[in-house]
All heavy atoms as a GROMACS GRO file, in nm:
protein
  611
    1MET      N    1  14.981  16.277  -3.533
    1MET     CA    2  14.874  16.328  -3.601
    1MET      C    3  14.858  16.267  -3.736
    1MET      O    4  14.956  16.234  -3.800
    1MET     CB    5  14.882  16.473  -3.616
    1MET     CG    6  14.762  16.542  -3.672
    1MET     SD    7  14.758  16.713  -3.670
    1MET     CE    8  14.834  16.745  -3.839
    2ALA      N    9  14.731  16.237  -3.780
    2ALA     CA   10  14.719  16.171  -3.912
    2ALA      C   11  14.763  16.266  -4.010
    2ALA      O   12  14.758  16.388  -4.002
    2ALA     CB   13  14.563  16.134  -3.924
    3ASP      N   14  14.793  16.212  -4.138
    3ASP     CA   15  14.822  16.286  -4.247
    3ASP      C   16  14.706  16.372  -4.286
    3ASP      O   17  14.609  16.310  -4.331
    3ASP     CB   18  14.875  16.191  -4.366
    3ASP     CG   19  14.916  16.280  -4.482
    3ASP    OD1   20  14.929  16.405  -4.478
    3ASP    OD2   21  14.933  16.205  -4.590
    4ALA      N   22  14.724  16.511  -4.300
    4ALA     CA   23  14.607  16.589  -4.314
    4ALA      C   24  14.573  16.603  -4.465
    4ALA      O   25  14.480  16.662  -4.508
    4ALA     CB   26  14.634  16.720  -4.253
    5THR      N   27  14.659  16.537  -4.553
    5THR     CA   28  14.646  16.568  -4.702
    5THR      C   29  14.573  16.449  -4.757
    5THR      O   30  14.562  16.435  -4.880
    5THR     CB   31  14.778  16.579  -4.758
    5THR    OG1   32  14.863  16.464  -4.735
    5THR    CG2   33  14.850  16.700  -4.710
    6THR      N   34  14.522  16.346  -4.686
    6THR     CA   35  14.451  16.234  -4.735
    6THR      C   36  14.327  16.277  -4.799
    6THR      O   37  14.246  16.347  -4.742
    6THR     CB   38  14.423  16.127  -4.622
    6THR    OG1   39  14.540  16.096  -4.563
    6THR    CG2   40  14.350  16.016  -4.681
    7PRO      N   41  14.308  16.260  -4.932
    7PRO     CA   42  14.183  16.304  -4.994
    7PRO      C   43  14.053  16.258  -4.935
    7PRO      O   44  13.958  16.345  -4.924
    7PRO     CB   45  14.190  16.244  -5.139
    7PRO     CG   46  14.326  16.213  -5.146
    7PRO     CD   47  14.391  16.178  -5.022
    8ASP      N   48  14.045  16.142  -4.886
    8ASP     CA   49  13.922  16.093  -4.821
    8ASP      C   50  13.876  16.181  -4.711
    8ASP      O   51  13.767  16.217  -4.678
    8ASP     CB   52  13.920  15.956  -4.785
    8ASP     CG   53  13.916  15.865  -4.904
    8ASP    OD1   54  13.882  15.904  -5.018
    8ASP    OD2   55  13.951  15.732  -4.888
    9GLN      N   56  13.980  16.215  -4.631
    9GLN     CA   57  13.963  16.295  -4.498
    9GLN      C   58  13.922  16.432  -4.544
    9GLN      O   59  13.846  16.485  -4.470
    9GLN     CB   60  14.095  16.306  -4.421
    9GLN     CG   61  14.123  16.176  -4.348
    9GLN     CD   62  14.243  16.194  -4.266
    9GLN    OE1   63  14.335  16.282  -4.285
    9GLN    NE2   64  14.261  16.105  -4.178
   10ALA      N   65  13.958  16.487  -4.661
   10ALA     CA   66  13.931  16.618  -4.689
   10ALA      C   67  13.784  16.629  -4.744
   10ALA      O   68  13.738  16.740  -4.747
   10ALA     CB   69  14.016  16.679  -4.802
   11THR      N   70  13.719  16.522  -4.771
   11THR     CA   71  13.586  16.538  -4.841
   11THR      C   72  13.479  16.462  -4.754
   11THR      O   73  13.357  16.500  -4.761
   11THR     CB   74  13.586  16.478  -4.965
   11THR    OG1   75  13.631  16.341  -4.974
   11THR    CG2   76  13.681  16.555  -5.068
   12THR      N   77  13.521  16.365  -4.679
   12THR     CA   78  13.422  16.287  -4.597
   12THR      C   79  13.450  16.287  -4.450
   12THR      O   80  13.556  16.256  -4.403
   12THR     CB   81  13.438  16.140  -4.643
   12THR    OG1   82  13.416  16.125  -4.769
   12THR    CG2   83  13.328  16.049  -4.574
   13PRO      N   84  13.350  16.338  -4.367
   13PRO     CA   85  13.381  16.347  -4.220
   13PRO      C   86  13.396  16.207  -4.161
   13PRO      O   87  13.334  16.109  -4.199
   13PRO     CB   88  13.246  16.408  -4.170
   13PRO     CG   89  13.175  16.467  -4.292
   13PRO     CD   90  13.229  16.399  -4.408
   14ASP      N   91  13.495  16.191  -4.073
   14ASP     CA   92  13.516  16.068  -4.006
   14ASP      C   93  13.443  16.071  -3.880
   14ASP      O   94  13.478  16.132  -3.782
   14ASP     CB   95  13.667  16.070  -3.981
   14ASP     CG   96  13.713  15.931  -3.913
   14ASP    OD1   97  13.622  15.854  -3.883
   14ASP    OD2   98  13.827  15.924  -3.868
   15GLN      N   99  13.319  16.023  -3.871
   15GLN     CA  100  13.238  16.012  -3.761
   15GLN      C  101  13.264  15.912  -3.671
   15GLN      O  102  13.184  15.875  -3.572
   15GLN     CB  103  13.085  16.022  -3.810
   15GLN     CG  104  13.061  16.157  -3.880
   15GLN     CD  105  12.932  16.157  -3.945
   15GLN    OE1  106  12.856  16.060  -3.949
   15GLN    NE2  107  12.890  16.275  -3.996
   16THR      N  108  13.372  15.826  -3.684
   16THR     CA  109  13.391  15.722  -3.596
   16THR      C  110  13.490  15.770  -3.486
   16THR      O  111  13.506  15.684  -3.391
   16THR     CB  112  13.468  15.612  -3.671
   16THR    OG1  113  13.596  15.647  -3.728
   16THR    CG2  114  13.380  15.543  -3.770
   17ILE      N  115  13.537  15.888  -3.478
   17ILE     CA  116  13.624  15.948  -3.373
   17ILE      C  117  13.526  16.017  -3.269
   17ILE      O  118  13.436  16.069  -3.297
   17ILE     CB  119  13.735  16.028  -3.432
   17ILE    CG1  120  13.686  16.161  -3.490
   17ILE    CG2  121  13.826  15.949  -3.514
   17ILE    CD1  122  13.797  16.261  -3.528
   18GLY      N  123  13.584  16.006  -3.145
   18GLY     CA  124  13.513  16.066  -3.045
   18GLY      C  125  13.525  16.217  -3.029
   18GLY      O  126  13.630  16.266  -3.100
   19TYR      N  127  13.457  16.281  -2.941
   19TYR     CA  128  13.471  16.431  -2.934
   19TYR      C  129  13.603  16.464  -2.885
   19TYR      O  130  13.672  16.561  -2.949
   19TYR     CB  131  13.368  16.474  -2.827
   19TYR     CG  132  13.387  16.625  -2.802
   19TYR    CD1  133  13.346  16.718  -2.887
   19TYR    CD2  134  13.457  16.661  -2.686
   19TYR    CE1  135  13.364  16.856  -2.860
   19TYR    CE2  136  13.488  16.792  -2.645
   19TYR     CZ  137  13.426  16.889  -2.744
   19TYR     OH  138  13.452  17.025  -2.708
   20GLU      N  139  13.664  16.396  -2.781
   20GLU     CA  140  13.788  16.440  -2.728
   20GLU      C  141  13.901  16.423  -2.839
   20GLU      O  142  13.988  16.502  -2.851
   20GLU     CB  143  13.828  16.365  -2.608
   20GLU     CG  144  13.730  16.393  -2.493
   20GLU     CD  145  13.594  16.333  -2.485
   20GLU    OE1  146  13.579  16.243  -2.573
   20GLU    OE2  147  13.523  16.356  -2.401
   21GLN      N  148  13.893  16.313  -2.912
   21GLN     CA  149  13.994  16.285  -3.012
   21GLN      C  150  13.992  16.392  -3.124
   21GLN      O  151  14.092  16.452  -3.170
   21GLN     CB  152  13.972  16.149  -3.080
   21GLN     CG  153  14.095  16.120  -3.173
   21GLN     CD  154  14.070  15.983  -3.244
   21GLN    OE1  155  13.990  15.897  -3.202
   21GLN    NE2  156  14.147  15.949  -3.342
   22ALA      N  157  13.870  16.423  -3.168
   22ALA     CA  158  13.844  16.534  -3.263
   22ALA      C  159  13.894  16.671  -3.226
   22ALA      O  160  13.959  16.730  -3.289
   22ALA     CB  161  13.699  16.543  -3.318
   23ARG      N  162  13.864  16.696  -3.101
   23ARG     CA  163  13.910  16.827  -3.036
   23ARG      C  164  14.067  16.830  -3.018
   23ARG      O  165  14.116  16.931  -3.060
   23ARG     CB  166  13.840  16.838  -2.886
   23ARG     CG  167  13.885  16.975  -2.834
   23ARG     CD  168  13.868  16.960  -2.675
   23ARG     NE  169  13.951  16.857  -2.630
   23ARG     CZ  170  13.916  16.784  -2.517
   23ARG    NH1  171  13.802  16.795  -2.467
   23ARG    NH2  172  14.000  16.685  -2.481
   24ASP      N  173  14.120  16.724  -2.977
   24ASP     CA  174  14.265  16.728  -2.972
   24ASP      C  175  14.325  16.748  -3.106
   24ASP      O  176  14.437  16.811  -3.117
   24ASP     CB  177  14.317  16.597  -2.903
   24ASP     CG  178  14.269  16.587  -2.752
   24ASP    OD1  179  14.229  16.708  -2.700
   24ASP    OD2  180  14.286  16.489  -2.700
   25GLU      N  181  14.283  16.666  -3.218
   25GLU     CA  182  14.347  16.681  -3.336
   25GLU      C  183  14.319  16.824  -3.397
   25GLU      O  184  14.411  16.876  -3.460
   25GLU     CB  185  14.282  16.577  -3.433
   25GLU     CG  186  14.347  16.568  -3.566
   25GLU     CD  187  14.300  16.476  -3.665
   25GLU    OE1  188  14.229  16.380  -3.614
   25GLU    OE2  189  14.327  16.488  -3.790
   26LEU      N  190  14.198  16.881  -3.358
   26LEU     CA  191  14.177  17.016  -3.411
   26LEU      C  192  14.284  17.115  -3.341
   26LEU      O  193  14.328  17.204  -3.417
   26LEU     CB  194  14.036  17.062  -3.377
   26LEU     CG  195  13.982  17.199  -3.419
   26LEU    CD1  196  14.006  17.222  -3.563
   26LEU    CD2  197  13.843  17.217  -3.372
   27ILE      N  198  14.304  17.105  -3.222
   27ILE     CA  199  14.408  17.179  -3.152
   27ILE      C  200  14.541  17.165  -3.221
   27ILE      O  201  14.607  17.273  -3.238
   27ILE     CB  202  14.404  17.144  -3.005
   27ILE    CG1  203  14.284  17.196  -2.928
   27ILE    CG2  204  14.540  17.210  -2.939
   27ILE    CD1  205  14.266  17.128  -2.794
   28ALA      N  206  14.578  17.049  -3.258
   28ALA     CA  207  14.695  17.029  -3.321
   28ALA      C  208  14.706  17.085  -3.457
   28ALA      O  209  14.803  17.145  -3.506
   28ALA     CB  210  14.737  16.877  -3.330
   29VAL      N  211  14.597  17.086  -3.536
   29VAL     CA  212  14.588  17.140  -3.664
   29VAL      C  213  14.600  17.295  -3.659
   29VAL      O  214  14.674  17.356  -3.728
   29VAL     CB  215  14.455  17.108  -3.737
   29VAL    CG1  216  14.426  17.190  -3.853
   29VAL    CG2  217  14.471  16.945  -3.784
   30VAL      N  218  14.533  17.348  -3.563
   30VAL     CA  219  14.536  17.501  -3.559
   30VAL      C  220  14.682  17.539  -3.515
   30VAL      O  221  14.729  17.638  -3.569
   30VAL     CB  222  14.443  17.550  -3.439
   30VAL    CG1  223  14.450  17.691  -3.395
   30VAL    CG2  224  14.288  17.527  -3.493
   31GLY      N  225  14.743  17.465  -3.427
   31GLY     CA  226  14.888  17.492  -3.384
   31GLY      C  227  14.972  17.494  -3.516
   31GLY      O  228  15.068  17.568  -3.527
   32ARG      N  229  14.970  17.381  -3.599
   32ARG     CA  230  15.046  17.379  -3.708
   32ARG      C  231  15.019  17.498  -3.802
   32ARG      O  232  15.110  17.548  -3.859
   32ARG     CB  233  15.014  17.249  -3.795
   32ARG     CG  234  15.084  17.134  -3.712
   32ARG     CD  235  15.087  17.002  -3.800
   32ARG     NE  236  15.173  17.021  -3.932
   32ARG     CZ  237  15.153  16.949  -4.024
   32ARG    NH1  238  15.072  16.846  -4.008
   32ARG    NH2  239  15.226  16.958  -4.127
   33LEU      N  240  14.888  17.538  -3.821
   33LEU     CA  241  14.867  17.642  -3.899
   33LEU      C  242  14.917  17.785  -3.846
   33LEU      O  243  14.974  17.866  -3.921
   33LEU     CB  244  14.708  17.660  -3.923
   33LEU     CG  245  14.648  17.565  -4.020
   33LEU    CD1  246  14.485  17.576  -4.010
   33LEU    CD2  247  14.688  17.591  -4.172
   34GLU      N  248  14.909  17.791  -3.721
   34GLU     CA  249  14.961  17.914  -3.652
   34GLU      C  250  15.118  17.925  -3.656
   34GLU      O  251  15.169  18.038  -3.663
   34GLU     CB  252  14.925  17.927  -3.505
   34GLU     CG  253  14.773  17.951  -3.488
   34GLU     CD  254  14.728  17.958  -3.341
   34GLU    OE1  255  14.805  17.894  -3.269
   34GLU    OE2  256  14.628  18.007  -3.321
   35GLN      N  257  15.179  17.810  -3.657
   35GLN     CA  258  15.326  17.813  -3.672
   35GLN      C  259  15.370  17.857  -3.806
   35GLN      O  260  15.482  17.915  -3.821
   35GLN     CB  261  15.385  17.661  -3.652
   35GLN     CG  262  15.394  17.621  -3.509
   35GLN     CD  263  15.449  17.477  -3.493
   35GLN    OE1  264  15.431  17.403  -3.593
   35GLN    NE2  265  15.506  17.451  -3.387
   36GLY      N  266  15.303  17.828  -3.911
   36GLY     CA  267  15.342  17.862  -4.042
   36GLY      C  268  15.442  17.760  -4.101
   36GLY      O  269  15.467  17.654  -4.046
   37GLY      N  270  15.507  17.802  -4.207
   37GLY     CA  271  15.624  17.721  -4.264
   37GLY      C  272  15.556  17.604  -4.342
   37GLY      O  273  15.646  17.519  -4.376
   38THR      N  274  15.430  17.599  -4.371
   38THR     CA  275  15.384  17.494  -4.451
   38THR      C  276  15.344  17.550  -4.598
   38THR      O  277  15.339  17.672  -4.617
   38THR     CB  278  15.246  17.435  -4.393
   38THR    OG1  279  15.153  17.537  -4.380
   38THR    CG2  280  15.283  17.374  -4.260
   39SER      N  281  15.357  17.466  -4.690
   39SER     CA  282  15.318  17.501  -4.821
   39SER      C  283  15.173  17.546  -4.834
   39SER      O  284  15.090  17.510  -4.735
   39SER     CB  285  15.347  17.385  -4.922
   39SER     OG  286  15.252  17.274  -4.914
   40LEU      N  287  15.140  17.608  -4.944
   40LEU     CA  288  14.993  17.643  -4.965
   40LEU      C  289  14.909  17.521  -4.960
   40LEU      O  290  14.805  17.529  -4.894
   40LEU     CB  291  14.985  17.723  -5.083
   40LEU     CG  292  14.833  17.769  -5.126
   40LEU    CD1  293  14.769  17.862  -5.017
   40LEU    CD2  294  14.834  17.845  -5.260
   41ASP      N  295  14.947  17.422  -5.035
   41ASP     CA  296  14.861  17.297  -5.042
   41ASP      C  297  14.847  17.237  -4.907
   41ASP      O  298  14.737  17.181  -4.874
   41ASP     CB  299  14.932  17.191  -5.146
   41ASP     CG  300  14.912  17.228  -5.279
   41ASP    OD1  301  14.815  17.303  -5.312
   41ASP    OD2  302  14.988  17.184  -5.379
   42GLU      N  303  14.954  17.224  -4.835
   42GLU     CA  304  14.948  17.158  -4.709
   42GLU      C  305  14.870  17.250  -4.609
   42GLU      O  306  14.786  17.193  -4.527
   42GLU     CB  307  15.084  17.156  -4.639
   42GLU     CG  308  15.083  17.068  -4.511
   42GLU     CD  309  15.224  17.045  -4.453
   42GLU    OE1  310  15.321  17.096  -4.511
   42GLU    OE2  311  15.227  16.977  -4.349
   43SER      N  312  14.879  17.377  -4.624
   43SER     CA  313  14.786  17.474  -4.538
   43SER      C  314  14.641  17.458  -4.574
   43SER      O  315  14.565  17.449  -4.478
   43SER     CB  316  14.835  17.610  -4.555
   43SER     OG  317  14.960  17.640  -4.510
   44LEU      N  318  14.615  17.442  -4.689
   44LEU     CA  319  14.465  17.414  -4.743
   44LEU      C  320  14.432  17.287  -4.678
   44LEU      O  321  14.305  17.278  -4.641
   44LEU     CB  322  14.466  17.435  -4.894
   44LEU     CG  323  14.463  17.573  -4.945
   44LEU    CD1  324  14.471  17.559  -5.090
   44LEU    CD2  325  14.358  17.658  -4.898
   45ALA      N  326  14.508  17.186  -4.686
   45ALA     CA  327  14.463  17.048  -4.636
   45ALA      C  328  14.440  17.058  -4.492
   45ALA      O  329  14.340  16.994  -4.434
   45ALA     CB  330  14.570  16.947  -4.678
   46LEU      N  331  14.525  17.136  -4.433
   46LEU     CA  332  14.506  17.136  -4.275
   46LEU      C  333  14.387  17.217  -4.244
   46LEU      O  334  14.306  17.180  -4.154
   46LEU     CB  335  14.626  17.215  -4.220
   46LEU     CG  336  14.758  17.130  -4.203
   46LEU    CD1  337  14.878  17.219  -4.164
   46LEU    CD2  338  14.742  17.028  -4.099
   47TRP      N  339  14.356  17.322  -4.320
   47TRP     CA  340  14.237  17.401  -4.303
   47TRP      C  341  14.113  17.317  -4.321
   47TRP      O  342  14.012  17.310  -4.240
   47TRP     CB  343  14.229  17.517  -4.399
   47TRP     CG  344  14.112  17.613  -4.376
   47TRP    CD1  345  13.983  17.583  -4.438
   47TRP    CD2  346  14.094  17.721  -4.281
   47TRP    NE1  347  13.904  17.695  -4.393
   47TRP    CE2  348  13.965  17.763  -4.300
   47TRP    CE3  349  14.187  17.785  -4.198
   47TRP    CZ2  350  13.923  17.879  -4.224
   47TRP    CZ3  351  14.141  17.895  -4.132
   47TRP    CH2  352  14.006  17.931  -4.138
   48GLU      N  353  14.111  17.241  -4.433
   48GLU     CA  354  13.993  17.150  -4.460
   48GLU      C  355  13.977  17.050  -4.353
   48GLU      O  356  13.867  17.024  -4.308
   48GLU     CB  357  14.018  17.086  -4.603
   48GLU     CG  358  14.005  17.178  -4.712
   48GLU     CD  359  14.054  17.116  -4.847
   48GLU    OE1  360  14.117  17.003  -4.847
   48GLU    OE2  361  14.023  17.170  -4.942
   49ARG      N  362  14.088  16.998  -4.304
   49ARG     CA  363  14.079  16.897  -4.186
   49ARG      C  364  14.019  16.966  -4.062
   49ARG      O  365  13.938  16.907  -3.992
   49ARG     CB  366  14.210  16.825  -4.168
   49ARG     CG  367  14.204  16.724  -4.057
   49ARG     CD  368  14.118  16.615  -4.093
   49ARG     NE  369  14.121  16.502  -3.983
   49ARG     CZ  370  14.033  16.418  -3.966
   49ARG    NH1  371  13.922  16.406  -4.044
   49ARG    NH2  372  14.041  16.329  -3.859
   50GLY      N  373  14.075  17.086  -4.038
   50GLY     CA  374  14.020  17.168  -3.926
   50GLY      C  375  13.868  17.187  -3.932
   50GLY      O  376  13.798  17.178  -3.831
   51GLU      N  377  13.822  17.221  -4.054
   51GLU     CA  378  13.676  17.250  -4.068
   51GLU      C  379  13.603  17.112  -4.049
   51GLU      O  380  13.500  17.123  -3.984
   51GLU     CB  381  13.644  17.300  -4.212
   51GLU     CG  382  13.688  17.440  -4.236
   51GLU     CD  383  13.611  17.541  -4.174
   51GLU    OE1  384  13.494  17.508  -4.147
   51GLU    OE2  385  13.656  17.646  -4.149
   52GLN      N  386  13.647  17.003  -4.096
   52GLN     CA  387  13.608  16.872  -4.073
   52GLN      C  388  13.591  16.841  -3.930
   52GLN      O  389  13.484  16.792  -3.871
   52GLN     CB  390  13.673  16.768  -4.154
   52GLN     CG  391  13.622  16.631  -4.150
   52GLN     CD  392  13.701  16.545  -4.224
   52GLN    OE1  393  13.831  16.514  -4.178
   52GLN    NE2  394  13.662  16.493  -4.340
   53LEU      N  395  13.694  16.854  -3.848
   53LEU     CA  396  13.703  16.827  -3.719
   53LEU      C  397  13.607  16.914  -3.632
   53LEU      O  398  13.550  16.868  -3.539
   53LEU     CB  399  13.854  16.844  -3.670
   53LEU     CG  400  13.945  16.732  -3.716
   53LEU    CD1  401  14.089  16.781  -3.694
   53LEU    CD2  402  13.915  16.604  -3.658
   54ALA      N  403  13.599  17.044  -3.672
   54ALA     CA  404  13.515  17.135  -3.606
   54ALA      C  405  13.367  17.079  -3.635
   54ALA      O  406  13.285  17.090  -3.528
   54ALA     CB  407  13.529  17.274  -3.658
   55ALA      N  408  13.333  17.044  -3.743
   55ALA     CA  409  13.210  16.994  -3.759
   55ALA      C  410  13.178  16.857  -3.685
   55ALA      O  411  13.067  16.842  -3.639
   55ALA     CB  412  13.183  16.956  -3.914
   56ILE      N  413  13.267  16.769  -3.671
   56ILE     CA  414  13.248  16.650  -3.587
   56ILE      C  415  13.232  16.691  -3.451
   56ILE      O  416  13.137  16.634  -3.379
   56ILE     CB  417  13.374  16.559  -3.608
   56ILE    CG1  418  13.380  16.499  -3.747
   56ILE    CG2  419  13.371  16.446  -3.503
   56ILE    CD1  420  13.507  16.432  -3.774
   57CYS      N  421  13.304  16.782  -3.396
   57CYS     CA  422  13.287  16.837  -3.260
   57CYS      C  423  13.151  16.887  -3.242
   57CYS      O  424  13.082  16.854  -3.144
   57CYS     CB  425  13.392  16.943  -3.227
   57CYS     SG  426  13.552  16.868  -3.205
   58GLN      N  427  13.104  16.973  -3.339
   58GLN     CA  428  12.962  17.032  -3.323
   58GLN      C  429  12.859  16.923  -3.328
   58GLN      O  430  12.769  16.941  -3.262
   58GLN     CB  431  12.958  17.138  -3.440
   58GLN     CG  432  12.831  17.208  -3.423
   58GLN     CD  433  12.839  17.296  -3.305
   58GLN    OE1  434  12.919  17.387  -3.275
   58GLN    NE2  435  12.723  17.296  -3.214
   59GLN      N  436  12.878  16.819  -3.410
   59GLN     CA  437  12.784  16.708  -3.409
   59GLN      C  438  12.771  16.644  -3.278
   59GLN      O  439  12.663  16.608  -3.224
   59GLN     CB  440  12.819  16.608  -3.512
   59GLN     CG  441  12.796  16.651  -3.654
   59GLN     CD  442  12.846  16.562  -3.759
   59GLN    OE1  443  12.918  16.461  -3.732
   59GLN    NE2  444  12.808  16.587  -3.893
   60TRP      N  445  12.877  16.613  -3.213
   60TRP     CA  446  12.893  16.562  -3.071
   60TRP      C  447  12.818  16.647  -2.972
   60TRP      O  448  12.753  16.598  -2.896
   60TRP     CB  449  13.037  16.536  -3.031
   60TRP     CG  450  13.090  16.392  -3.086
   60TRP    CD1  451  13.176  16.378  -3.182
   60TRP    CD2  452  13.054  16.272  -3.043
   60TRP    NE1  453  13.209  16.253  -3.208
   60TRP    CE2  454  13.129  16.174  -3.113
   60TRP    CE3  455  12.974  16.224  -2.947
   60TRP    CZ2  456  13.126  16.038  -3.106
   60TRP    CZ3  457  12.967  16.084  -2.932
   60TRP    CH2  458  13.037  15.985  -3.009
   61LEU      N  459  12.860  16.775  -2.978
   61LEU     CA  460  12.785  16.880  -2.897
   61LEU      C  461  12.643  16.880  -2.906
   61LEU      O  462  12.566  16.897  -2.814
   61LEU     CB  463  12.861  17.004  -2.904
   61LEU     CG  464  13.005  17.009  -2.856
   61LEU    CD1  465  13.065  17.154  -2.895
   61LEU    CD2  466  13.015  16.988  -2.703
   62ASP      N  467  12.603  16.884  -3.037
   62ASP     CA  468  12.459  16.893  -3.076
   62ASP      C  469  12.382  16.766  -3.008
   62ASP      O  470  12.273  16.775  -2.954
   62ASP     CB  471  12.445  16.912  -3.221
   62ASP     CG  472  12.471  17.046  -3.275
   62ASP    OD1  473  12.484  17.141  -3.196
   62ASP    OD2  474  12.485  17.057  -3.390
   63GLY      N  475  12.452  16.651  -3.032
   63GLY     CA  476  12.399  16.526  -2.973
   63GLY      C  477  12.387  16.530  -2.824
   63GLY      O  478  12.278  16.490  -2.773
   64ALA      N  479  12.481  16.583  -2.767
   64ALA     CA  480  12.481  16.585  -2.621
   64ALA      C  481  12.363  16.675  -2.570
   64ALA      O  482  12.291  16.650  -2.479
   64ALA     CB  483  12.618  16.632  -2.560
   65ARG      N  484  12.357  16.794  -2.648
   65ARG     CA  485  12.256  16.891  -2.604
   65ARG      C  486  12.112  16.834  -2.622
   65ARG      O  487  12.024  16.847  -2.542
   65ARG     CB  488  12.273  17.016  -2.703
   65ARG     CG  489  12.175  17.136  -2.663
   65ARG     CD  490  12.203  17.258  -2.745
   65ARG     NE  491  12.326  17.310  -2.711
   65ARG     CZ  492  12.434  17.328  -2.791
   65ARG    NH1  493  12.419  17.296  -2.917
   65ARG    NH2  494  12.544  17.390  -2.750
   66ALA      N  495  12.090  16.748  -2.738
   66ALA     CA  496  11.970  16.694  -2.758
   66ALA      C  497  11.939  16.585  -2.642
   66ALA      O  498  11.824  16.576  -2.593
   66ALA     CB  499  11.959  16.628  -2.898
   67ARG      N  500  12.040  16.510  -2.603
   67ARG     CA  501  12.025  16.411  -2.494
   67ARG      C  502  11.976  16.484  -2.371
   67ARG      O  503  11.890  16.434  -2.294
   67ARG     CB  504  12.147  16.320  -2.478
   67ARG     CG  505  12.160  16.235  -2.598
   67ARG     CD  506  12.296  16.153  -2.579
   67ARG     NE  507  12.298  16.078  -2.463
   67ARG     CZ  508  12.402  16.020  -2.401
   67ARG    NH1  509  12.516  16.032  -2.460
   67ARG    NH2  510  12.397  15.956  -2.290
   68LEU      N  511  12.048  16.588  -2.341
   68LEU     CA  512  12.011  16.671  -2.209
   68LEU      C  513  11.873  16.724  -2.220
   68LEU      O  514  11.800  16.716  -2.126
   68LEU     CB  515  12.123  16.772  -2.190
   68LEU     CG  516  12.262  16.732  -2.140
   68LEU    CD1  517  12.342  16.860  -2.151
   68LEU    CD2  518  12.245  16.684  -2.015
   69ALA      N  519  11.836  16.781  -2.340
   69ALA     CA  520  11.696  16.834  -2.361
   69ALA      C  521  11.586  16.724  -2.340
   69ALA      O  522  11.489  16.743  -2.270
   69ALA     CB  523  11.686  16.893  -2.501
   70LYS      N  524  11.619  16.606  -2.382
   70LYS     CA  525  11.532  16.491  -2.377
   70LYS      C  526  11.524  16.442  -2.233
   70LYS      O  527  11.410  16.425  -2.185
   70LYS     CB  528  11.565  16.379  -2.463
   70LYS     CG  529  11.487  16.261  -2.462
   70LYS     CD  530  11.535  16.139  -2.555
   70LYS     CE  531  11.435  16.033  -2.552
   70LYS     NZ  532  11.492  15.912  -2.634
   71ALA      N  533  11.632  16.434  -2.155
   71ALA     CA  534  11.634  16.393  -2.027
   71ALA      C  535  11.562  16.495  -1.943
   71ALA      O  536  11.484  16.464  -1.848
   71ALA     CB  537  11.772  16.374  -1.984
   72THR      N  538  11.583  16.626  -1.970
   72THR     CA  539  11.518  16.736  -1.896
   72THR      C  540  11.363  16.727  -1.910
   72THR      O  541  11.285  16.744  -1.827
   72THR     CB  542  11.576  16.869  -1.944
   72THR    OG1  543  11.716  16.868  -1.911
   72THR    CG2  544  11.510  16.977  -1.861
   73ASP      N  545  11.333  16.706  -2.047
   73ASP     CA  546  11.190  16.705  -2.077
   73ASP      C  547  11.111  16.581  -2.012
   73ASP      O  548  11.003  16.590  -1.956
   73ASP     CB  549  11.158  16.689  -2.220
   73ASP     CG  550  11.181  16.816  -2.305
   73ASP    OD1  551  11.186  16.928  -2.234
   73ASP    OD2  552  11.197  16.811  -2.422
   74GLN      N  553  11.184  16.463  -1.995
   74GLN     CA  554  11.137  16.357  -1.926
   74GLN      C  555  11.119  16.379  -1.774
   74GLN      O  556  11.024  16.337  -1.711
   74GLN     CB  557  11.216  16.230  -1.955
   74GLN     CG  558  11.207  16.180  -2.102
   74GLN     CD  559  11.300  16.060  -2.125
   74GLN    OE1  560  11.394  16.026  -2.038
   74GLN    NE2  561  11.287  16.004  -2.234
   75ASP      N  562  11.223  16.447  -1.732
   75ASP     CA  563  11.210  16.490  -1.580
   75ASP      C  564  11.095  16.568  -1.552
   75ASP      O  565  11.029  16.562  -1.459
   75ASP     CB  566  11.341  16.554  -1.535
   75ASP     CG  567  11.456  16.454  -1.529
   75ASP    OD1  568  11.435  16.327  -1.529
   75ASP    OD2  569  11.586  16.495  -1.523
   76VAL      N  570  11.069  16.666  -1.636
   76VAL     CA  571  10.960  16.778  -1.616
   76VAL      C  572  10.834  16.698  -1.630
   76VAL      O  573  10.744  16.719  -1.550
   76VAL     CB  574  10.974  16.881  -1.726
   76VAL    CG1  575  10.847  16.973  -1.726
   76VAL    CG2  576  11.089  16.964  -1.692
   77ASP      N  577  10.813  16.598  -1.726
   77ASP     CA  578  10.701  16.522  -1.744
   77ASP      C  579  10.668  16.431  -1.634
   77ASP      O  580  10.558  16.420  -1.586
   77ASP     CB  581  10.698  16.438  -1.878
   77ASP     CG  582  10.709  16.520  -2.009
   77ASP    OD1  583  10.659  16.648  -1.998
   77ASP    OD2  584  10.753  16.478  -2.106
   78SER      N  585  10.773  16.374  -1.574
   78SER     CA  586  10.748  16.281  -1.455
   78SER      C  587  10.711  16.361  -1.337
   78SER      O  588  10.641  16.308  -1.244
   78SER     CB  589  10.871  16.189  -1.439
   78SER     OG  590  10.980  16.267  -1.399
   79ASP      N  591  10.755  16.479  -1.326
   79ASP     CA  592  10.723  16.564  -1.204
   79ASP      C  593  10.597  16.607  -1.212
   79ASP      O  594  10.527  16.630  -1.108
   79ASP     CB  595  10.815  16.690  -1.213
   79ASP     CG  596  10.961  16.664  -1.151
   79ASP    OD1  597  10.981  16.551  -1.112
   79ASP    OD2  598  11.050  16.752  -1.195
   80ALA      N  599  10.527  16.621  -1.338
   80ALA     CA  600  10.391  16.663  -1.341
   80ALA      C  601  10.280  16.563  -1.300
   80ALA      O  602  10.178  16.587  -1.285
   80ALA     CB  603  10.355  16.712  -1.495
   81MET      N  604  10.332  16.428  -1.298
   81MET     CA  605  10.236  16.330  -1.253
   81MET      C  606  10.214  16.317  -1.114
   81MET      O  607  10.248  16.349  -1.019
   81MET     CB  608  10.282  16.196  -1.308
   81MET     CG  609  10.289  16.190  -1.462
   81MET     SD  610  10.349  16.038  -1.511
   81MET     CE  611  10.327  16.043  -1.686
   0.00000   0.00000   0.00000
């Protein structure tokens, strides 16, 4: 797993990673937080990375939903002709 304490990662979403990669990293981050045993600073960095990863996943899901809606609308429009 990438170092969750990198300042750039804590402030700027990494939109170059795919949904599956973001989801898998988010699962790992949650696991580390649930295990405990980390310092407050490390826990905060993990939390911030988790929030960032959740946002990336949501963007991917929103994009997929929009593509499906567009495809469905096109199907409905072509059926009307």
